[in-house]
C-alpha positions, 0 to 999 in steps of 0.5 A, spaced: 079 489 320 086 490 320 091 484 318 094 481 325 101 479 326 098 472 327 095 472 321 102 474 317 105 469 321 100 464 319 101 466 312 109 466 312 108 458 315 104 457 309 108 460 304 114 456 308 118 463 309 122 464 316 120 471 318 123 474 324 119 477 330 121 484 327 119 482 320 112 480 322 111 487 326 114 490 320 110 486 314 103 486 318 101 494 317 104 494 310 100 488 308 094 491 311 095 497 307 095 493 301 089 490 302 085 496 304 088 499 297 085 494 293 079 494 297 078 501 295 079 500 288 074 495 288 069 500 291 069 504 284 063 504 280 065 500 274 058 497 272 057 498 264 065 499 263 068 493 259 075 490 262 081 492 258 088 491 258 090 498 255 087 505 256 087 506 248 086 501 243 092 497 240 094 498 233 099 493 230 105 497 228 108 492 224 109 492 216 106 486 212 110 480 212 112 480 205 118 476 202 124 480 199 130 478 196 136 478 201 143 477 200 147 471 198 152 468 203 158 471 198 155 478 198 154 478 206 161 476 207 164 480 201 166 486 206 169 481 211 176 482 213 176 474 214 172 468 212 172 461 214 167 456 212 162 461 209 162 465 216 165 471 219 172 469 222 173 473 229 179 472 233 178 468 239 177 471 246 176 465 251 181 460 252 179 453 253 183 449 259 
């Protein structure tokens, strides 16, 4: 049973959408097509097939979280052209008014 223009208008009112007559005429067949497509997908025999989110199994590709030594602030800033208060000093690009 196709979706009618009046049903689309009713849905638009419920959604608080102001649709013109042209939009209603345009959307009714599109929504009908979407619902028909979903109905076809639901007809697929899927008995015994577990629901999945991916076609293949997921594998964690991250390395183990192991603490390692890191740079000290002095080492990190040793190659900086300018330093201020243990931070990289950069030129101001925005001017406050």
